[in-house]
N, C-alpha and C positions, 0 to 999 in steps of 0.2 A: 493392422502394417505394424510390425515391429519394429522399436524405435533401436537404433543402436548408442549412439550420444547425442543428446542435443542442447540446446543453450536457448534459453528466453531469457530477454531482456527487457525491461518495464521502468519507463519514467514512473518516479515518486511522487507527485503533485496532478492528481486531476485522472491518472490510472489507477497508482496503488491508495489515495488517499483523496476523500470527494471535500468538495468546497466546504470549510466549515461554517457553521449553521444552516445545513443544507438536508438536518437529518431529514424535516418534514419535507423535501422538493424530492428526496431520494430514500423512501424508503427504505431498501433493501442495505443502503449501508449502515454501518455500526460504529456509531460514534463508543469512542474508547473513554471513558469517564473519567475528568484527574491527568489524562494525556493531552500535551500541549504542540500544533502544531504550528508552528510559527513561519509558515509561506504564506504570501500577500495577504490578507488581511486578519491573519491571524485567530486563532480559539482551540477549539477542543478539536485532537486524532477522530476523523468521520475516515475511513477504513472504507474503500470501495467496494463492491458485490463479486469487483471480480479476485481483490486480493484475501477475500474470505475463504475464496472456492477454487484457488488455482491449482488444490492439487486434485481438483475434479477434469479438469483440463488434460488434455496432450502433454500442457505443461509439468503436472506432476511428478512427470517419469523422468525432467530434463534438469540441467542442472540450469539455477538463477544468475542472472545480474539486473542488479539496479542500477540507476544511473540520473543523474538527478543536474539541471542548473541551478541550483540554491542549496541549499546545506540541510536537508531533513531534518532541521531543528537541532543540528552541533552534534558533536562528538560527544556520545553516553548519553544521549536522549531516549525519551519513555519511548518518542515514533520511531527511530530508528531501532530498537529493541522490537517495538512491535509487531514493525515491518516484518524485521528477518524469524519472528517469530511464526509467522503465518510462512 
């Protein structure tokens, strides 16, 4: 299937990021040392397996949108930079 134009939109908390402190329960998630995630209980940023591999899905060929009900740790944060890097 050839994709013309598509948009994939994802929520930040628990879709692009995992629950802080759960690296042992979600071993495919990646803990970004030194990057803070201020959502919910706060802690070190944990990127979900999906966030790390989005480019390997059909969404890798699409435009990306990101939404959140929170702050994604605020403007200029390491969390926002890391998510956009992916």
